[in-house]
C-alpha positions as CSV (number, residue, x, y, z in Angstrom):
1,M,-132.8,-220.6,-4.0
2,P,-129.7,-220.1,-1.9
3,H,-128.7,-223.7,-2.6
4,R,-128.9,-223.1,-6.4
5,L,-126.8,-219.9,-6.0
6,A,-124.1,-221.8,-4.1
7,L,-123.9,-224.4,-6.8
8,L,-123.6,-221.7,-9.5
9,I,-120.8,-220.1,-7.5
10,L,-119.1,-223.5,-7.2
11,V,-119.3,-224.0,-10.9
12,A,-117.9,-220.6,-11.6
13,L,-114.9,-221.2,-9.3
14,C,-114.1,-224.5,-11.0
15,L,-114.0,-223.1,-14.5
16,P,-110.4,-221.7,-14.4
17,I,-109.0,-225.1,-13.4
18,T,-110.8,-226.9,-16.3
19,A,-108.0,-225.8,-18.7
20,Q,-105.4,-227.6,-16.6
21,A,-107.5,-230.7,-16.0
22,G,-106.4,-232.5,-19.3
23,I,-102.7,-232.5,-18.4
24,L,-103.4,-233.6,-14.8
25,R,-105.8,-236.3,-16.0
26,E,-103.1,-237.7,-18.3
27,K,-100.6,-237.8,-15.4
28,L,-103.2,-239.5,-13.2
29,E,-104.0,-242.1,-15.8
30,E,-100.3,-243.0,-16.0
31,R,-100.3,-243.4,-12.2
32,R,-103.4,-245.5,-12.4
33,E,-101.9,-247.9,-14.9
34,V,-98.9,-248.4,-12.7
35,R,-101.1,-248.8,-9.7
36,S,-103.4,-251.3,-11.3
37,E,-100.4,-253.6,-11.6
38,Q,-99.8,-253.5,-7.9
39,Q,-101.9,-254.7,-4.9
40,L,-103.3,-252.2,-2.5
41,L,-100.7,-251.8,0.2
42,V,-103.1,-251.1,3.1
43,E,-102.6,-253.4,6.0
44,L,-106.0,-254.3,7.2
45,P,-107.0,-255.9,10.5
46,A,-106.9,-259.7,10.3
47,G,-110.1,-261.2,8.7
48,S,-111.0,-257.9,6.9
49,R,-111.6,-257.9,3.2
50,V,-112.1,-255.4,0.3
51,L,-114.7,-255.5,-2.5
52,H,-113.0,-253.4,-5.2
53,D,-114.8,-251.4,-8.0
54,Q,-118.4,-252.0,-7.0
55,P,-120.5,-250.1,-9.7
56,Y,-123.1,-247.6,-8.9
57,G,-123.5,-246.3,-12.5
58,T,-122.4,-247.1,-16.0
59,H,-119.4,-244.8,-16.3
60,P,-116.0,-246.4,-15.4
61,R,-115.4,-243.8,-12.6
62,Q,-118.8,-244.6,-11.0
63,V,-117.4,-247.2,-8.7
64,F,-116.6,-247.5,-5.0
65,D,-114.5,-249.9,-2.8
66,V,-116.0,-251.5,0.3
67,Y,-113.7,-252.3,3.2
68,L,-115.3,-254.9,5.4
69,P,-114.3,-255.7,9.0
70,P,-114.1,-259.3,10.1
71,N,-117.7,-259.4,11.3
72,P,-119.7,-256.8,9.3
73,Q,-123.2,-257.7,10.4
74,S,-125.1,-254.5,11.6
75,A,-121.8,-252.5,11.3
76,P,-122.0,-248.8,10.9
77,I,-120.9,-247.5,7.5
78,L,-118.6,-244.6,6.8
79,F,-118.8,-243.2,3.3
80,M,-115.7,-241.3,2.1
81,V,-115.2,-239.2,-1.0
82,H,-111.6,-238.5,-2.0
83,G,-110.4,-234.9,-2.3
84,G,-108.8,-233.4,-5.4
85,G,-110.8,-230.3,-6.2
86,W,-113.3,-232.2,-8.4
87,Y,-110.6,-232.7,-11.2
88,T,-108.2,-235.2,-9.7
89,G,-108.0,-238.0,-7.1
90,D,-108.9,-241.6,-6.7
91,K,-110.8,-243.7,-4.1
92,A,-108.0,-246.3,-3.8
93,R,-105.1,-243.9,-3.2
94,D,-103.1,-245.2,-0.2
95,A,-103.0,-241.7,1.3
96,V,-106.8,-241.6,1.1
97,V,-107.7,-244.9,2.6
98,E,-104.7,-246.5,4.4
99,N,-105.1,-245.0,7.9
100,K,-108.8,-244.7,7.7
101,A,-109.3,-248.3,6.8
102,R,-106.9,-249.6,9.4
103,H,-108.5,-247.4,12.1
104,W,-112.2,-247.8,11.4
105,L,-112.2,-251.5,10.4
106,G,-110.4,-252.2,13.7
107,K,-113.4,-250.6,15.4
108,G,-115.9,-252.7,13.4
109,Y,-117.0,-250.1,10.9
110,I,-117.5,-250.6,7.2
111,L,-115.6,-248.1,5.1
112,V,-116.8,-247.2,1.6
113,S,-114.4,-245.1,-0.6
114,S,-116.0,-243.7,-3.8
115,N,-114.9,-242.3,-7.1
116,Y,-117.0,-239.9,-9.3
117,R,-116.6,-238.4,-12.7
118,L,-114.0,-235.6,-12.9
119,L,-113.7,-232.2,-14.5
120,P,-113.8,-231.3,-17.3
121,E,-115.8,-234.4,-18.3
122,A,-118.4,-233.7,-15.6
123,D,-119.4,-230.4,-14.1
124,P,-119.8,-230.0,-10.3
125,L,-123.6,-230.6,-10.4
126,T,-123.0,-233.9,-12.2
127,Q,-120.3,-234.8,-9.7
128,A,-122.6,-234.1,-6.8
129,S,-125.2,-236.3,-8.5
130,D,-122.6,-239.1,-8.8
131,V,-121.8,-238.9,-5.1
132,A,-125.5,-238.9,-4.2
133,Q,-126.1,-241.9,-6.5
134,A,-123.2,-243.7,-4.8
135,V,-124.6,-243.0,-1.3
136,T,-128.0,-244.3,-2.4
137,T,-126.5,-247.5,-3.7
138,V,-124.6,-248.0,-0.5
139,Q,-127.8,-247.4,1.6
140,R,-129.5,-250.1,-0.4
């Protein structure tokens, strides 16, 4: 019961920002279009590679990127969800992954950076479900 109450409070707190989400989403989409024309600028350790846009659902935002160190057998996995208050953000943003990928891949870890559906299209319970579905897919 306390868990459900916490989720309801989270939903109530997110409602005021829903009105602004459309404008922010348009700006993000413009940035994504420019970004999709460019390569990821993260300098990874030699021999590392990235598997972009691995699907965990049917929606275009239900994807994650997998950053693999040179020898990923039996490597620990770090799962990362970008910030942005549930209404903005992206898994591939340089500020999100650059230092983390360089640091953790250098130590032999696998880094997974995930997207999820955003407000107002998806409420926080749906977003939490997206993240859980992504984690489950990575665990498989």
